[in-house]
Backbone bond lengths (Angstrom), bond angles and torsions (degrees), N, CA, C in turn:
res aa  C-N    CA-C-N  psi(-1)  N-CA   C-N-CA  omega(-1)  CA-C   N-CA-C  phi
1 M - - - 1.448 - - 1.444 109.25 -
2 K 1.370 122.76 -27.65 1.374 123.54 -179.78 1.564 111.28 -67.81
3 N 1.348 114.12 -38.63 1.482 118.07 178.45 1.472 106.28 -69.30
4 T 1.252 125.32 -47.82 1.433 128.34 176.46 1.550 111.50 -51.40
5 L 1.283 118.27 -46.09 1.453 121.84 -176.31 1.531 106.99 -69.27
6 S 1.353 120.03 -37.31 1.461 124.18 -179.17 1.555 107.06 -65.56
7 M 1.422 117.89 -45.02 1.467 120.19 174.17 1.465 117.60 -52.09
8 V 1.417 106.81 -45.51 1.534 114.44 -175.87 1.525 110.58 -65.60
9 V 1.443 115.88 -42.86 1.340 117.97 178.87 1.637 114.05 -63.54
10 A 1.281 112.72 -41.36 1.486 115.45 173.65 1.499 114.22 -65.49
11 A 1.305 119.05 -31.56 1.557 122.79 179.47 1.436 103.06 -73.47
12 V 1.379 123.54 -36.47 1.475 118.85 -177.40 1.585 112.70 -68.00
13 G 1.395 110.97 -34.45 1.432 115.97 178.47 1.494 108.42 -68.20
14 V 1.334 122.48 -39.54 1.429 120.30 -175.47 1.539 107.39 -70.66
15 V 1.374 121.74 -44.49 1.366 125.41 179.65 1.542 107.84 -55.74
16 A 1.256 117.07 -54.28 1.456 117.81 -178.42 1.552 110.71 -57.45
17 A 1.363 116.50 -43.72 1.396 116.76 174.15 1.501 118.43 -55.07
18 L 1.407 111.62 -45.20 1.474 118.53 175.59 1.524 114.14 -57.47
19 G 1.379 113.52 -47.99 1.416 121.65 172.94 1.422 116.87 -50.99
20 L 1.394 119.11 -43.06 1.464 121.67 179.30 1.573 107.19 -71.74
21 A 1.357 117.22 -44.31 1.318 117.28 -179.55 1.580 116.25 -57.45
22 G 1.327 111.04 -36.54 1.445 117.10 179.89 1.533 113.68 -68.04
23 C 1.390 115.61 -18.70 1.542 119.34 -175.63 1.587 107.05 -98.28
24 G 1.337 121.43 -12.46 1.395 119.84 -179.78 1.533 114.06 -94.17
25 G 1.415 114.22 169.46 1.446 119.78 178.10 1.466 109.66 -91.21
26 S 1.246 120.51 170.92 1.526 126.24 -178.16 1.484 106.72 -78.04
27 N 1.315 112.34 143.21 1.570 117.58 170.11 1.525 110.01 -81.55
28 E 1.261 116.93 -21.22 1.427 120.90 -172.03 1.536 108.21 -65.15
29 A 1.350 120.74 -26.96 1.453 120.47 177.59 1.435 112.60 -70.31
30 S 1.328 121.72 -25.06 1.392 123.98 -174.15 1.620 110.49 -78.56
31 G 1.466 105.90 -24.75 1.515 111.36 -174.91 1.500 114.69 76.66
32 S 1.260 121.48 -4.62 1.514 122.74 -172.58 1.450 109.30 -93.13
33 G 1.376 119.43 -20.40 1.387 122.04 -176.50 1.583 114.42 73.31
34 K 1.283 114.79 -0.25 1.541 120.10 -179.70 1.505 105.01 -114.38
35 P 1.343 111.24 157.86 1.482 117.88 -177.91 1.551 111.72 -58.83
36 A 1.367 118.63 125.88 1.505 116.53 179.00 1.443 105.84 -110.76
37 G 1.367 119.05 62.90 1.500 124.95 177.43 1.587 109.66 76.48
38 S 1.297 121.34 7.50 1.415 123.70 168.02 1.417 119.86 -87.08
39 A 1.298 122.06 170.02 1.519 119.01 -174.82 1.621 108.47 -91.09
40 A 1.366 113.13 5.22 1.491 109.69 178.88 1.468 120.58 -63.57
41 G 1.402 116.55 -37.76 1.431 122.71 170.38 1.451 117.40 -56.05
42 P 1.322 113.41 -60.62 1.507 118.51 -178.46 1.426 113.43 -62.02
43 S 1.388 115.99 -38.16 1.484 115.45 -175.51 1.502 112.55 -68.65
44 A 1.404 119.06 -21.74 1.449 121.10 173.78 1.585 107.63 -67.10
45 S 1.324 118.92 -43.44 1.377 122.72 178.10 1.643 111.91 -57.81
46 A 1.393 109.84 -46.30 1.412 116.16 -175.88 1.619 109.96 -60.60
47 A 1.340 111.52 -43.38 1.529 115.68 -176.87 1.478 108.71 -69.39
48 A 1.293 121.25 -28.10 1.393 123.65 -171.19 1.536 109.05 -91.85
49 L 1.327 123.58 -21.55 1.452 124.65 177.54 1.618 107.53 -96.07
50 T 1.377 113.13 119.26 1.395 118.66 178.35 1.516 113.10 -122.89
51 M 1.273 122.15 152.54 1.576 126.19 176.79 1.530 100.77 -112.00
52 K 1.378 111.22 121.39 1.446 122.64 175.94 1.493 112.74 -99.84
53 D 1.312 117.81 137.48 1.529 125.22 178.62 1.529 110.17 46.40
54 P 1.400 116.94 54.37 1.494 118.92 172.72 1.467 116.90 -64.91
55 W 1.305 118.56 133.29 1.575 122.09 171.60 1.471 109.94 -141.22
56 V 1.445 110.76 161.06 1.497 112.92 172.24 1.479 102.22 -130.28
57 K 1.370 110.00 152.60 1.476 120.31 175.96 1.527 109.47 -71.88
58 A 1.214 120.47 123.03 1.580 120.32 173.61 1.508 108.27 -64.31
59 A 1.406 112.15 141.47 1.480 116.18 -174.48 1.551 110.68 -155.34
60 P 1.260 125.44 153.48 1.415 123.93 178.90 1.545 105.81 -77.35
61 A 1.369 111.90 157.44 1.468 117.99 172.88 1.462 114.73 -43.56
62 G 1.339 118.96 140.76 1.512 122.39 174.34 1.547 108.31 81.09
63 E 1.245 124.97 -16.77 1.485 119.61 -173.42 1.582 109.31 -98.81
64 M 1.370 112.34 130.30 1.476 119.15 179.06 1.495 107.30 -48.98
65 T 1.311 114.87 149.50 1.549 124.40 172.14 1.418 106.32 -156.80
66 A 1.424 117.41 -177.46 1.488 115.39 -174.54 1.581 104.27 -154.89
67 A 1.397 111.83 155.91 1.355 122.27 176.07 1.583 111.53 -111.45
68 F 1.313 111.61 147.11 1.431 120.96 -170.62 1.621 107.36 -135.96
69 G 1.375 111.01 167.64 1.463 121.40 -178.61 1.460 107.23 159.61
70 V 1.360 114.98 -170.25 1.474 122.07 177.24 1.497 108.68 -123.04
71 L 1.369 117.24 119.08 1.431 123.89 173.29 1.464 113.91 -83.81
72 T 1.359 116.75 121.55 1.564 113.62 -176.40 1.515 103.59 -118.76
73 N 1.391 116.03 135.64 1.430 128.48 173.85 1.460 111.42 -99.94
74 G 1.359 116.66 111.23 1.379 120.88 178.70 1.500 117.22 -95.87
75 T 1.425 112.43 23.33 1.504 115.42 -178.31 1.463 111.65 -114.28
76 A 1.237 122.28 177.79 1.521 129.21 178.44 1.496 113.17 -90.73
77 A 1.379 112.25 8.96 1.547 117.98 -177.79 1.468 110.97 -130.97
78 D 1.248 123.67 151.24 1.494 124.72 176.46 1.460 110.75 -66.41
79 I 1.285 123.53 145.37 1.388 130.69 172.31 1.484 112.77 -118.68
80 T 1.282 118.10 129.99 1.414 123.83 -179.66 1.544 114.68 -106.99
81 V 1.377 118.90 120.68 1.517 118.34 173.18 1.485 108.13 -88.72
82 V 1.291 118.13 121.03 1.493 119.31 -175.76 1.593 111.95 -101.07
83 S 1.324 114.37 -18.71 1.435 111.70 177.32 1.533 105.88 -163.02
84 A 1.399 112.37 174.74 1.472 120.39 174.44 1.521 106.79 -138.84
85 E 1.293 111.08 155.58 1.539 118.67 175.71 1.493 109.36 -137.37
86 S 1.308 114.55 150.23 1.538 119.74 174.09 1.568 103.42 -151.07
87 A 1.306 121.27 147.58 1.384 127.95 176.80 1.528 103.47 -72.51
88 A 1.494 118.84 -23.24 1.455 119.49 -174.42 1.525 111.70 -74.26
89 S 1.332 119.51 -20.17 1.453 118.82 -173.28 1.545 115.14 -176.21
90 P 1.386 123.71 148.40 1.333 119.55 174.35 1.580 107.59 -64.00
91 M 1.299 122.26 153.15 1.382 127.96 -169.13 1.500 117.75 -132.80
92 E 1.367 119.33 154.06 1.465 124.20 170.74 1.568 105.27 -140.27
93 L 1.324 113.65 160.09 1.425 120.61 171.92 1.503 105.52 -96.58
94 H 1.335 119.64 128.87 1.439 123.88 -171.01 1.556 110.98 -123.59
95 E 1.318 113.66 157.92 1.550 120.90 174.37 1.451 104.91 -141.57
96 M 1.324 113.83 168.61 1.360 125.18 174.55 1.471 107.60 -113.90
97 T 1.364 116.41 129.39 1.540 125.30 -171.48 1.482 111.90 -143.53
98 M 1.317 120.96 158.98 1.416 128.84 179.34 1.603 108.46 -83.07
99 K 1.305 118.73 124.16 1.509 122.87 173.25 1.409 106.67 -140.19
100 D 1.406 116.11 122.72 1.597 121.85 175.11 1.488 105.94 58.14
101 G 1.330 116.54 35.01 1.561 118.16 173.53 1.557 115.25 84.20
102 Q 1.277 111.48 2.17 1.526 115.84 -176.44 1.533 110.94 -120.46
103 M 1.333 118.44 148.17 1.477 117.13 169.74 1.529 109.87 -81.25
104 V 1.435 116.04 132.03 1.364 117.87 178.32 1.432 110.31 -133.78
105 M 1.222 118.04 163.92 1.467 125.98 -177.62 1.455 107.09 -102.35
106 Q 1.404 123.46 132.63 1.410 123.65 -176.89 1.588 107.25 -150.11
107 P 1.353 117.55 169.69 1.479 117.91 169.97 1.595 109.05 -67.64
108 K 1.370 112.92 148.28 1.439 122.67 -174.05 1.554 105.57 -89.24
109 P 1.382 118.32 106.75 1.367 118.28 174.39 1.535 112.50 -64.24
110 G 1.405 118.53 133.05 1.427 120.18 177.08 1.400 111.44 85.21
111 G 1.338 122.16 -13.00 1.513 119.32 179.89 1.547 112.69 86.75
112 F 1.369 110.17 -173.05 1.518 113.51 176.43 1.545 108.99 -100.83
113 V 1.252 112.35 128.73 1.525 118.37 179.50 1.607 105.09 -99.02
114 I 1.334 113.31 125.96 1.468 117.91 178.56 1.482 101.94 -110.56
115 K 1.370 114.65 111.59 1.497 117.47 -179.53 1.509 114.40 -62.34
116 A 1.306 114.12 157.45 1.505 123.35 -175.37 1.528 105.58 -57.13
117 G 1.365 118.73 127.06 1.443 123.32 173.72 1.680 112.65 69.71
118 G 1.383 111.39 12.04 1.414 119.38 178.84 1.479 117.01 -110.81
119 S 1.369 117.04 -171.84 1.420 119.16 174.22 1.594 110.19 -143.82
120 H 1.278 119.51 159.34 1.401 126.04 -173.86 1.478 107.46 -130.99
121 E 1.365 122.30 114.04 1.395 126.85 178.86 1.596 112.76 -75.19
122 L 1.235 115.79 131.98 1.612 122.81 166.01 1.484 103.88 -106.49
123 S 1.445 111.38 118.91 1.430 112.04 -175.58 1.553 111.84 -148.35
124 P 1.296 122.49 157.14 1.388 118.21 173.32 1.496 117.46 -52.11
125 G 1.388 125.36 131.89 1.338 117.91 -177.98 1.519 112.68 90.92
126 G 1.280 119.42 -5.12 1.443 127.16 -177.50 1.489 112.39 -142.39
127 D 1.412 120.26 -158.97 1.374 117.23 -178.40 1.640 106.91 -66.92
128 H 1.352 108.22 152.56 1.520 116.69 -176.13 1.576 109.20 -165.09
129 L 1.421 111.67 164.07 1.440 119.22 169.26 1.541 112.16 -94.00
130 M 1.320 112.02 111.34 1.471 119.65 -175.71 1.572 107.30 -85.51
131 L 1.369 116.47 123.52 1.376 125.98 165.38 1.562 105.28 -90.50
132 M 1.347 114.88 110.10 1.401 124.91 -173.58 1.534 115.87 -62.55
133 K 1.257 115.90 -47.90 1.408 127.32 -166.14 1.528 115.01 -159.81
134 P 1.332 120.41 72.40 1.374 124.23 -177.93 1.543 113.76 -54.36
135 A 1.396 121.52 131.12 1.393 119.51 -176.26 1.539 112.33 -77.11
136 K 1.292 117.56 -19.31 1.435 121.92 172.55 1.487 110.43 -140.02
137 A 1.261 119.66 169.80 1.485 126.21 -173.87 1.526 109.77 -66.53
138 I 1.183 115.78 137.58 1.554 117.79 172.00 1.445 104.84 -101.11
139 E 1.386 117.83 112.32 1.456 119.81 -173.92 1.511 106.06 -104.99
140 A 1.330 110.69 154.46 1.517 120.36 179.33 1.529 110.39 -51.11
141 G 1.254 115.19 128.04 1.592 119.16 177.85 1.532 108.10 98.54
142 D 1.369 116.34 -17.03 1.540 112.88 174.47 1.526 113.26 -63.03
143 E 1.290 113.50 151.14 1.590 118.13 174.85 1.549 104.48 -108.62
144 V 1.325 115.10 120.97 1.351 126.45 -176.04 1.516 103.60 -104.21
145 A 1.408 117.36 131.61 1.462 122.95 175.42 1.550 110.32 -92.95
146 F 1.303 118.75 135.54 1.542 121.68 176.60 1.610 108.31 -131.40
147 T 1.312 111.77 155.49 1.515 115.88 167.51 1.467 107.65 -129.47
148 L 1.396 113.41 127.00 1.494 115.93 170.90 1.487 107.47 -88.30
149 K 1.358 120.86 142.53 1.429 127.33 173.55 1.551 107.37 -112.54
150 L 1.405 112.35 122.76 1.415 121.43 -175.74 1.535 105.60 -92.18
151 A 1.338 109.13 166.72 1.508 121.09 177.87 1.556 110.49 -57.67
152 D 1.426 116.61 -40.35 1.443 117.68 -179.74 1.438 117.47 -77.79
153 G 1.297 118.01 5.00 1.460 125.78 176.12 1.556 113.23 93.52
154 T 1.275 112.47 5.26 1.487 117.42 -177.69 1.570 107.12 -77.22
155 A 1.401 117.76 145.34 1.379 122.74 170.32 1.587 110.88 -106.18
156 V 1.336 119.95 132.76 1.391 122.18 179.23 1.623 112.28 -121.53
157 P 1.275 116.93 105.04 1.421 119.22 -172.94 1.469 107.87 -84.37
158 F 1.452 115.86 150.66 1.366 120.78 164.27 1.516 109.10 -159.88
159 T 1.287 114.22 166.32 1.527 123.00 -177.53 1.491 109.82 -120.85
160 A 1.342 112.08 134.27 1.449 120.60 178.52 1.474 114.52 -117.10
161 I 1.377 117.17 143.47 1.397 118.95 -179.16 1.543 109.25 -91.59
162 A 1.291 119.14 139.77 1.511 123.30 177.88 1.431 110.33 -81.72
163 K 1.337 120.63 134.12 1.452 125.73 169.41 1.453 115.07 -135.49
164 P 1.414 120.32 149.87 1.421 117.62 170.71 1.500 111.90 -64.42
165 F 1.372 112.27 144.84 1.520 115.93 -179.65 1.506 103.47 -159.28
166 A 1.391 112.38 123.82 1.416 120.46 178.09 1.519 110.26 -88.22
167 G 1.328 116.51 -32.69 1.503 128.82 175.70 1.506 107.30 57.44
168 A 1.346 113.73 -133.69 1.443 118.58 -178.07 1.520 115.86 -101.31
169 G 1.504 109.96 30.49 1.361 113.94 -173.60 1.490 119.00 79.18
170 E 1.391 113.66 16.38 1.541 120.46 177.48 1.469 106.69 -62.86
171 S 1.383 119.24 133.45 1.413 118.74 179.06 1.550 109.77 -104.70
172 Y 1.354 115.61 -16.40 1.425 125.94 -171.04 1.508 114.67 47.57
173 A 1.366 113.59 30.35 1.411 118.14 179.96 1.599 106.85 -102.66
174 P 1.284 120.49 139.78 1.577 124.45 -179.75 1.486 110.38 -45.80
175 D 1.254 116.84 134.97 1.483 123.01 167.21 1.470 111.79 55.22
176 M 1.366 120.36 25.10 1.469 124.41 -179.43 1.610 105.02 -101.40
177 K 1.262 118.61 140.64 1.424 124.89 175.70 1.449 105.47 -74.48
178 M 1.332 117.67 144.69 1.495 121.55 176.23 1.547 100.50 -98.00
179 P 1.327 113.82 111.60 1.505 121.98 -170.77 1.581 117.29 -48.21
180 S 1.250 114.32 -52.08 1.386 116.95 -177.92 1.549 115.49 -58.83
181 A 1.296 114.19 -44.67 1.469 114.30 -168.95 1.659 104.88 -115.24
182 G 1.264 119.62 -4.96 1.467 119.99 179.64 1.546 110.17 67.86
183 M 1.357 115.80 38.40 1.370 116.22 -177.81 1.495 112.41 -102.43
184 P 1.477 118.67 104.60 1.541 116.32 -179.94 1.496 108.64 -80.86
185 M 1.284 113.04 158.17 1.439 121.33 176.42 1.386 112.02 -77.95
186 A 1.351 128.36 134.03 1.506 126.75 173.04 1.372 108.57 -69.83
187 P 1.377 114.46 144.98 1.390 119.34 170.17 1.564 116.18 -54.10
188 T 1.305 119.28 137.67 1.456 123.86 -177.77 1.598 111.17 -101.78
189 T 1.299 113.17 145.73 1.414 116.33 -179.54 1.515 110.91 -99.72
190 S 1.322 113.89 11.67 1.489 117.57 -172.18 1.581 107.63 -73.31
191 S 1.199 114.27 157.88 1.435 118.93 177.86 1.551 111.53 -99.29
192 A 1.309 112.00 13.25 1.519 119.98 -179.40 1.611 103.17 -67.70
193 P 1.396 115.16 140.30 1.475 120.92 178.93 1.447 108.97 -66.99
């Protein structure tokens, strides 16, 4: 099932990229070889950035949770994910970092940079896509749609399967200590409800 889901996610990215490319004009006419307001530049990023094995932690309505997977950059240039969106919840890009001698969760300044030809893992206890306040419960087996926004303006959609996960006792609740590692969440400056 993992392989099938990965193929579906990759196919969605390719179809989205082809759709965008069909809407844009040709860069050849400008002679610059650079995007001239067309979708050709951004669609190349969308086609080259894929999310492998995406999943989201099942959670009750209103409880913070997160989405994970492996972002893979198939291009010769770095790609930066600057934000994420989902109809399920307001979102933030988060990281774990040391503050005052403790590991804390906080918004990721500058987003996630996926190096040229490289990958970037989103995982429990590391970088992740935080769903701040899901309007309804995310139950095991649910499919949750996401859109990653890249620095070049490109949108990269993917769908993640929800699954139960106890992890390292992460509660994803504001200002709560994570029991197994004593990792409090850093206060956020987001205007998300």
